C-alpha positions, 0 to 999 in steps of 0.5 A, a space after each residue: 069641640 063643637 062651638 055652635 048648635 041650635 039657638 035658644 028659643 023664647 025666654 022670659 025675664 024674671 023679676 025678684 025683690 031682693 031687698 025691701 024697705 024693712 031690710 034694705 041693701 047696705 052700700 059700701 057707703 053706708 047709704 041704703 036703697 030698698 026696695 030693690 027689685 032685680 030683673 033676671 034671665 035664665 038658660 038651661 037647667 040647674 043640676 040637682 047639686 047646684 053645680 053647673 051654675 054660671 053667672 054672667 055679669 053685663 057690661 055698661 049698657 047690657 041687661 038681663 036678656 043674654 040670649 033667646 028671644 021674647 017673641 021675635 026671633 030676629 030680636 035676639 039677646 046680646 050674648 046669643 052667640 055665646 050661650 045656647 046648646 053646643 055654644 061656649 056656655 053650654 045650656 046642655 050642660 050648664 044653668 046660666 044666670 044673668 041679671 041686669 044690675 043695680 042702677 040699670 034701667 031695664 028692670 032693676 031698680 036704679 035712678 029712674 025708678 020710683 023713689 019711695 020717699 017721694 010724695 008724688 011718686 017721682 023717680 029717684 033722679 040724682 037723689 039715687 045714692 052712688 054705688 061701687 062695683 062691690 054694691 053691684 056684686 052684693 046684689 049679685 050675691 043676693 040673687 045666687 042666694 035667692 036661687 039656692 046656689 052656694 058656688 058658681 062653677 064660673 062667672 064670666 063678664 066683659 068690660 064692666 062685666 069683667 070688673 064685677 067678676 074680679 071683685 066678686 072672686 077677691 071678695 067671696 072666692 068661695 062662691 067662684 070656682 072659674 072666673 073669666 074676664 074679658 077686656 076688663 080693667 082693674 084701674 082705668 087710666 086718665 084717658 079712660 076716665 076722660 072719655 066718660 067724663 066727656 059723655 057725662 058732661 054732654 048728658 048733664 049739660 043738655 037743657 033736657 036733663 033738668 037737674 036729673 028730674 027729667 023722668 015722666 016730664 016728656 022731655 029728657 037730655 036726648 041730644 047729650 045722651 046721643 053725643 055721648 053715645 056716639 063718642 063712646 062707640 068710637 072707643 069700642 071699635 078699632 081704626 081697623 074696624 072703621 076702615 074695613 066698614 067704611 073707610 071714607 065712603 061717602 053718601 052723595 058721591 065723591 063729587 058732592 060739594 061741602 056741607 055740614 050735613 052728614 055726608 061720610 058713611 061713618 057720620 051716618 052710622 054713629 048718627 044711627 047708633 046715637 039714636 037707637 041708643 035713646 030707645 033702650 037706655 036711660 041717661 041717668 043709668 049711664 051716669 051712675 054705672 060709668 062713675 064706679 068704674 073710674 074709682 075701681 082699683 081693687 088691688 090698692 085696697 089694704 084689706 084685699 087678701 089673695 091668700 084667701 083667694 088661693 085657698 079657695 082654689 078660684 082660677 082666672 082666665 083673662 082675655 084681651 083683644 089686640 085692637 082694643 084700645 079702650 081697655 087694651 091688653 095692658 089692663 088684663 096683663 096688669 090684673 094678671 101680674 097681681 094675680 100672679 104675684 098672689 100665686 093664683 092659678 090665672 092665665 091671660 091670652 091676647 087674642 087677634 081680632 080687627 073689631 076692637 073692644 067690642 070683640 067680646 060680643 062677637 063671634 071670634 072663633 079663638 075667644 069662643 074656644 078659650 071660654 069653652 075649654 076653661 069652662 068644660 
C-alpha cells in the first residue's frame, strides 16, 4: 500500500455558529456558553451516503489547520504527513474533518473570545466556564450534525485528541465505526498532573497575566507562557531524541567560559520553542485545555456502558511509542484492558520510535501503516 502521494494544495478554514444565545451549549457542569463559533477544515469529498467521513480530534495546542496550506506552501498543516491523496487518511476516498476545539484560540470560541455579557466587549478571561472532555465532544457532535453526517467511518486523535475520541466512542458509539487513539490516556498519573500544574503556575504568576484580563491590554503573561512551553516541550521528546539532536553541543565552543547566557544547543532550541509558541497560542486556552485532561477518567464513571459500545460494533486501535514517557505505553495498555474487559474489538500496538510523545506528529512508517490498514 502506498503511504504517500501528492500534497494537498490550498485549503480554507470555514466557520459556523453551532450554539447561540437563545440555544446555548449546555455544559456537563450545568453552565452554558452561547454563542459558540467553531472553525473547521475539510479535505476530500463526502460520499453520497456520508459513509467515508473521518473526524480528527486535535491535541492540546493544535488547531483546525491539519493539512494543506493557506497560501504559503512552506507553511503546511500540522498533520500534513498523514492526510492527503495516497496517505493514511487518503483524501481520494475519505472525507476528513478537523475543527478547532472548544476553548481554543484559533477560531473557535474560548476564554479569549469576547464575552457577550460584558458591557465593554471584554474577553471572557477567567469568567469562561470550565468544561470537560465530554463537552469538547458535544461540540464535535454538533459539527457532525451540521454537516449532515450520522456515522463516522473513523475518528482519530493523538494525546488530548485521543481522549476526545475515546469519550466520543463511549458516549455515542453508534456514531463511530473505528476509533484510533494515538499515545492517549484515560487516567493521568500524578506526574502528568504535576507537569501541567507547574505550567499553569508559571502562567498565572506572571504579572502580565493580570488575573486573566490581559487580552487587549497590550501586555500578557509572555514570560510564564514561554517557560510553560519550554518545560512541556521537554516532556514531548525523549532522552534519545535530545541526544540525537543536540547531545552536549555548545554554541560558543567547548572552551568558552561559564555564564548564565544560552550556551548549550538544547537551551537555544527550547528558548526558540518558547518564543515561537507566543505567536500562535493564547495562555488562557492553555489553562482551560489542560485542566480537563487532569480530571478525565471515563472508566471510573458509574454510568459507562461498554455493552452499548459492543452492540454498536465500534472497533478500537490504540497506538503508543516505546520512547514516549509523557503518556507511555502503560496508558494505552490501561485503556485496552478496560475495552477488552467489556469484550470490545480492540488492539494495542507499541511502535518503535526515537522521538517520544511527538512521534504521533511525525512520519513514522510503522505508525502510518497501522493507521492506513485500520481505516482501509
